[in-house]
N, C-alpha and C positions, 0 to 999 in steps of 0.2 A: 504493500499501499504504501503509495506516496505522501511523503509526511506533509509533502506542501498545501497538501489540503485539509489539513486538520487542523482545529483549533481545539484550544483548551481553556474552559469554565471556571475559573477559582470563586467558589464562592466561601468567605470568611464570614462566619454568623458567630453568634452569641453562643448556642445550643450546639452547632457542627460546624464541620471545615467539608465541603463538597469539593472534589476535582472531576469533574467533564470530561470527556474526552469526544469529537463526532465530528462528522463530514457532512457534508450533501451527499444525497443521492440523485439519481437521474430526472427525478420528478422534483426537487428543490425542497425536498422535506429535508430534518436533520434525523442525521442516524446515530446513535450514542455509539461508539464500540469501545467507551471503558467509563466505569466508575467506581472514585474512591474515598470513602466519607471517615471521619474519624471526631471523636467527642473534642470538642473547642474548650478547653479548659483556660486559655488566657485572655478572653475577649470579653470584656462585659460592658452590654449594653452598646454592641456592636464596636466599641473602641481596646483598642488591643491595652491591656493591663498587664500583660506578662510574656514577654518577647520571647522567650525561650521555650515557653509551652505553646506560645502560637508556632512557632517552627518546625516543632516536634510533630504539631498534630497535621499542619500543612506536609510536612515530608509523609508522614503515614498516611494522608488521603491520596497525596501525588504516588506514592509507591503502590496504593491499592488498582488504582488505577491503571499504572504502568502494567501491573500484571497481568490485570484482567485482558488488555488491551495489548500486550505485548508491543506498545509503539510506547518510545522514550518521550518524555516530556522537555519542551525545551523553554517555550514562554507561554504566557498565559497572561488572559482578560480578567483583572481581578474587580471587585465592585467594593463600593464603600459605602458608609450608614455613618449611624451614629447619631448621638442628641447635638452633637457640635453643628451639624449639618441645619441652616439654617438658607432662607431665600429672600430675594429682595425684587422690587421692580427698580428700572431705572430708564430716564430718553435720550437720546445722545443723538447726535448730529454733527455732521461734515458736508464742508463744503466741497464741491468739487471745481477741481482748474480750467473744466470746458466741460459750460454745460451741451456744450452741440455734439458733443461724445456719448455715445451708449453708456449706462451704466452695467458695469460688467463685476464681477466676482470679487476683482480684485477691491472693487471699493467699498463692499459690503466688510472686506476683511479688512477694510482697515476700518471702518465701524467699529467689527468688534474688538477688532487692536486697542482702539482706544477705550472700549467700555474696559477691558482688560488692565488699564492702568487707574481706575477705580481705586481711590483710598479707602482700605479696608482698617477694621482695628486690629490692633497690633495683634501679631501672631495669627490674623487669618489670611486666606488664598483664598482667591477666584477659581473654582472648581470648571463651572459649565459658564457658559454666556448662550442664551438660545436666544434668537429673534422672534418677537411677537408678530407683532404686523411693520409696515414698514410704511412713509410719508414722503412722498415724493413732490419737491415744491411746495404747495398748498394742498395737493389730492391725499387725501389722508386711506385709511383700509387697505393697503396695497398687501397683496401676500405675498407676491414676487415680483421686486423691481427691476431686475434683470431684462438688459434691453430696451429698458425706456430710456427716456431724454429726461435731465432734470438738473440744475446748479446743486439742490439742498438736497443730502439724501436724510432721512431721520427716520428712526424707529426708535420702539419700545422694548425694553429686554428684561427677560426672566434670568436674574443671574444667583447660581448656588454659589454660597459661600460656605468655607468648612476650616477648620482650624489644621494648621501647617502641619503642627507637630503629629496629629493624629493619622495625618495621610501619609507624611513621610515613615512613619512606623511601620504601616502598613506595608510601603516599600523593601525598608529595610528587614520586614519577615519574607517576604517573597524570595529577596536576594538571596538571602541566607540561607533560604532553602534550596539552594541551588538553579533556583527558574531565572529566568527574564522574564521583563513586564513588556508585556506590547501593549495595553492600556489601563485603562482607571477608567471606570463610568460610575454615575450613581446606582446606587440596588436600586430603587423605585424605578428607574427607568429602565431597567434590565430587563424587572419584572410586569413591567406594562407593556414592553416588546413581546414576551414572552408568551402572558395572557389575555392582552385587548385586541379586538379587531378593529380593522379601521374603520368601520361605520362606528362602532364605538365612540372611538376618538375622535369623531367628525359631530355626532349628536352631541357629546358633552359626558364624560363621564367620570366617575373617582375613584381607583385603584387603593385598596386601602391591605399592603401588606403585615398580616399579622406576626413576628417574626418571635425570637424568645425572649431577644433581648429589647428592639424596640419595634414601632409600628411604623411603618414610612407609607407615607402618601404620594399618589401624583395625580394631578387633573387636567382633564384636557379637552378641549373644548376647539369643535373646528380646526380638527387634525393636527393640535399644534398645545402644546404642554404651557400648562396656565401656571400651576402653582405646587412644587413640591414642601413635604416638608419632614421632618422627624421626630418622632412620639417616644420619649424616653422610657416607656413601657410595654411589655409583651407579654408572652405564653408566661416567662419565668417569674414575676410580679403574681400571678394566680396560683402557680406551685407553690411561691413563698405564702401566701395568705392560707391556703389548705394547710400548709405545716404549721402555723402559727395558730389557727382555727381550729385543727383536730390535734393538737400537741402529737403529732407523729414525725417520721422522718422523709427526707427531702424524696427519696426514692417510693417511698409507699404513696407521698403525696402526688408527685409525678403518675403513677399507675392511678390512682384513685380518677385524678382529672380525665385521661386519656380514655381510661376503661367506661367508669357511670358519670363523669361529668356532664352538664347541662348549663346552658345559660338562661334558662327558664324553670322559675323555680315552682310555678304552678304544677307543672310535669309529674312531681315521687309526691308518693303518699306516705305519710307521716312512719307507715311502718316496714317500708324498705327500707332495711339496715346490712352495712355490711360488717365483717367483722376482721378486724386488723392482727397480726400476730405483733405481743407486746414484744419490748426487746426485752431480751436474755431471761428466760425466767420469769418475766411480768404478765400479768393477765392480758388477753388478746382486749384491745379497746372495740368497740361498737360505737359505728359512727352513721346519722341519718340520712340518706339522699336527700333529703330537703334540705337538712342543714349545710350537706355540701355544694347543693345547686346553688343555696342564698351567696354565698361566700363568695362564688364564680361569678356571679350575675352583679354582685355589690361592683365586684372589678372590671367586670368587661364591660359594664354598664359607661364607669369613668373613661375608660379606655375610648370606648365611643364617641361619648360627649366632646371629647378631646379634639377628635378627630372631626367630628360635627361639626363643632367649633371652628377650622380650620376651614372647613368646606365651607361656612356662612361668611370667612374673613374674603374667601374668593371669591364671595359675590355672586354664592348658586340660588340665592333668592333673587335677582335682579334678572328682569324680562330678559336679559342680553347672555347672562353665564348662566341661564338654566340648565343644570344635566340632566338629558332625555333619558340617556342611557342610566343613569343612578350610580350604581354602586357596584365596585367587582371588590371579594373579598379572598386573597390568597395567601400564601405563607402556611407554615402546621400550624398557627395558631386559628386559622381559617377551619380547622377537620372540626371544633368543638361542636359540642349538638346542639342543635336549635340558637344557633348563633346569627343562622340568615334570620331566621325571624327575629330575634331583640335588634338587630341593625335596622331592618325593615319598621320595625317599631319604634326606636326611637327617632329616624330621623325622617319617616313618611315618604323613603324614597325606594324604588325597586331594587334589591340585591341579586347578587348569583354569587356564587362559589366559583374561581376560575382556575381551569386544570390547564397545564403548560402544555396540552396535548394534541392541540392545534398545526403545530408545525413540526409534531413529531412524525418520524416514518411509521407507518401502519403496524409492522410486526414490531414494536418498540416493548420491552417488557414494560410493564402495567406501572411496576412502583413510581418508572421516570414520571408519569403523568400525576404524581403525587402533587397535589399546591405546593407540599415543601421543598420540593424541586422547583418551583418555579423562576425565583433568579439564577442559580446555577443553569437550566436552559435559557434563561434572556444572556445570559454575558457569553455561552458559549455561541449564540446567535449574533454578538455584539461581535464576536472573534471571527466567526466566518463571512461578515457580512466585509468585513475590513480585509479578509485576505482573498475577498471577489474583487474589490476596489482595487488593491496590489496589483492581482493578477490583469486587470485588464489595464492598467499605466503599464503593465511590464510586456502587453502585445502590442498595446500603441506602439511603444518604445519599438520592437524589432521590426513592426512595420512601416514605420519612419524610415529606420533602418534602411528596408530594403527597397524602396524607393527613390530616397538617396544614392544607393549605390548601383541600380538601372540606369540612372541618368549618368551615373559617373562613365559609364563603358565607354563612350566616344573620345571622352577628353582624354587629355596628356598626362604624363604621370606628375608632372612639374606643378601643374595649377592645383592653386590649396585651395581645399574644401570649404567653401564658408557654412558654417555649421549655423542652424537657427536655434535662437536661445529657446529651448524646452519649455512650453506652458508651463508656468508655476501651479502645482498642483495643490489645488485648496485643500488645506490642511482642517480637521476636526479642530474644536476647541482643546479636546482632550487630548489630541496627539500631540499638539501644541505644549499642554498642562503634562502631559506623559514624558516626551523627551526631556522637560523642565526638573522633571523629579527624577528621571532618571541622572543627567548631568548632576543632579548635587548627591544623587547616593555614589556615584563614582569617585565625585569630588570628597567622599565621606568617609570613603574607605581606609 
């Protein structure tokens, strides 16, 4: 199997670290050829808190994926989340030197670069600069300004900001695990590309990814990302509440949550009781399922209300910002019984559970289409997408060389060949960011 056709997504989560190796089949679907996962011990609320443990977990996940697939992993696409991520809106403009020339990629790039120069709080760095809509001279609401004439190019931007130290720590872990970083991407964006359809993004949709340590939110409308947020609560806080409320150990609390947990307290009768073995010679504990679901309900309600506040802040209640496709829930936490009903009840919006199976090949393993792998699948898609564009560039380059050679035949040896300057390839904001990070890590060694 050719290695250049393969990409690897590495999801560094609070509960688990997943390495997923895949390629595209002839139907443009993703074939996962290997997957490895390890318990994540050094990550708290989406932020690396113990470098050594995180490196070990990454190596464990990667080794497992390598032995399943028989492929050596060289570079990975990594997701970034954590409570330090925030987003803001900003508008900026450039005045073009020549209004009689059409607007090109390079103009948009100048505008994006200008936003990158924004002064952030100490210790913060811009991760993403996502253009929303453009304004050319006085004409507003333009989706695609390329090819238009105009002197002043203006745009509204959705800017995602994160802490430099947290981003570098992730880069450090990946590098120390012996891997290259092909790019870094925001986890809610990765999950969104795995579970949302284009129609939903057009109509307006909120993706809620409930992980172990954080709940990530991404809002799309008219096909463009409008709002992102990371809320520092996830499935682990629910487990902690059960542990405290029932005075049991964490392992038992997690099992209780998965097996008997429900987000809707009216479901269980008083008489339904689970008996939990006591610690070393102590009496077993008896817990009513009604109490269990009351504990879960209280915490889940708090998480959903947090998220709903973000959705309202974005402007869901305005006529223009209404999210017609409602809410899509994904991530490991979305598998909690009756969660969908509770979300619909609190927000009054339609909700569905998002499975990342739409882009996977038909014969994929069942477990892969579990919501808890949504981010890993999204990161893998991102990596394959990048591979695709790199390949196209390479092919174009070869074609250009061939045409130059053919034209060369008649000329004598001495004629100097005038090489056309290659068209600057438009780099994604993340590629620039990743390059900066790579430089930093190389210098830090």
